[in-house]
N, C-alpha and C positions, 0 to 999 in steps of 0.2 A: 341782364334782362331789365326792362323798364316796367314801371307800374302800368303804363298805358298798354304795353304789349301784353302783360298778364291779364288785364281786364278784357281786352279784345279777344284774346285766345279763349278765355273761359266763356265769354258770351257766345262766340261762334261755335265752340265745341258743344255747348248745351243746346243750341238751336239745331245743329246737325244730328245730335243724338236723338232728340225728341222727334225730329222730322223722320229719321230712319225708323225709329220705334213705332211711330204712328202709322206708317205705311206697312210695316212688316209684322204687326202684332197679331195678325190673323188672316185667314183666307179672304174674308170679305173686304177688309181695308186694302189688301194687296190687289184684289180684282178691281176694286174701285179706282185704285191708282193706275192700273193698266188702262181702264176705260178713260180716265182723265187724259192719259197720253194720246189716246186715239182722238178724243175730243179737242185736244190742242192742235190737231191737224197733221199729226205725224202719219205717214203711210201705215196702214194696218200691218203690213209685213214687217215693219220696223218696231211698231209700238206694242210689243207683246211682253210676255213674262221675262225674257232675257234682258230687254232694255230696262224694265222696271226693277228687276233684281240688281242690275248693274248700277243704276242710279242710287238705290238704297245702300248698296255696299260702298259706293263712292262717298255718300254722306257719312256713313259710319267711319270709313277710313279717314276722311277729312277731320272728323272729330278726334280720332285717335292720334293722327299725325300732328294736329295742333298742340297736342300735349307732349309728343315724343320727338318729332322732326319738324320743327316749327315752320321753316321756310317752305318745305314741301306741302305742309298742311295749309298754309296761306295760299299757295299756288292752286291747290285742288279746290279750296273754298272759292277762290276767285273764278275759276273755270265753272264750277257748279252754279254759283250765283249769277254769273254772266249768262249762262245758258238758260237758267230759269227765268231771268228777267227778259231775255229776248223772246222766250216762249209766251210770257204774259203779254208782252207788247204785240206779238203776232196775233194772239187771241183778241185783244182789244181792237186792233186795226181791222180785223175781219168782222167785228161786231158780234162775235159768237158769245153765247152764255155757257161757260164751262165752270163747274164747281172746283173750288180750290181744294186740293187734297194735299196741300203742303205739309200738314201735320196730321194726316189721317182723315178721319171722318169729318166732313164739313160740307154743307150745302151752299155756302157763301160763294156766289159767282166771283170769278177773277175780275178785278177792277183796278182803277187807278190807285186805290189805297195799297194794293199789293205791289205796284211799281214803286211807291214811296217806301214801303217796308224793305223791298229788295235794294233800293237805292241806299237806304241807311246801312243795310248789311254790307253792301259793296264798299261804302265809305269806311265802315269799321274794319273791314278786311284790309283795305289799302293803308289806313292809319296804323293798324297793328303790324303789317308787314314792314312799313317804313320805320316804325319805332323799334322793331326787332333788328332790322339791319343797322340802325344807328346806335343800338345799345352798347354800353361799354363792357358788359360782361360782369359787372359788379352786381352782387345780389341786391334785391329790392329790400329795403327795411321792412321789418315784419308789420308794423302798423300801416305803412303805405300799401303793402301787399294785401293786407286784410281789407282795406278800403277798396282797392282796385278790384280784388276778387269778388267782393260783395257787389260792387257796382256792375261787374261783368255778368254775374249770375242773374241779378235783378234785370239787367238789360235783356238777357236771353229769355227770361220768363216773359217780360214785356213783349218781346217780338213774337213769341209763340202764342200769345193770347191777342194778337193784333186784330183779328176779326171782331173779337168781343170789345176791344177798346174802340174800334171804329164805330161799332153799334152804339156804344155808350155816348160817343161824341155826336154822332149823326141822329140818333134816336131811331125808333121804328119807322119803317116805310109807311107813308101816308096810305090810308085805306083806299082812297080813290085811285092812287097810282098802282097799288098792288092788284086791285080788281081789274084795272085796265090791262095790266101786264098778263093776267090770267086769261083774259079774253083773246089776246093776240097770240 
């Protein structure tokens, strides 16, 4: 195992655990996630509770597999992130306003910042998978493992608070723009 692989695995596992928990922690977040799938443009016959439950279970499974069966965990993470990224791109292309329910309750509309976030997660997934495949099998030294693990967990927390970080960087929406948006 390499330190890079360890950091990537912990980061992705934390992101998927928090994403699954945020959507499945109650009836309202679960129903909001189902509505988000409909708002993403999926046919109503497809975007129901079974698909929502499947996606949440896949996120939880990916987190678990990243800890137990790393190659399969990376493959599932890549498939999920690829699908979510395509969904976000589809919403942006249509010009639709859809709340991001990536980590549960949020009224932040899906935007380009979410594509950047998912691009970073896809890059972490690819880097982690490549470093896993290239690893020698030798254990990671404890100090290096602690640094990589801490960096991975902090990266995961950073990603799950992405909307807040974007708000801090961009600042609040100007009053004139927000009142114009309400009138439309």
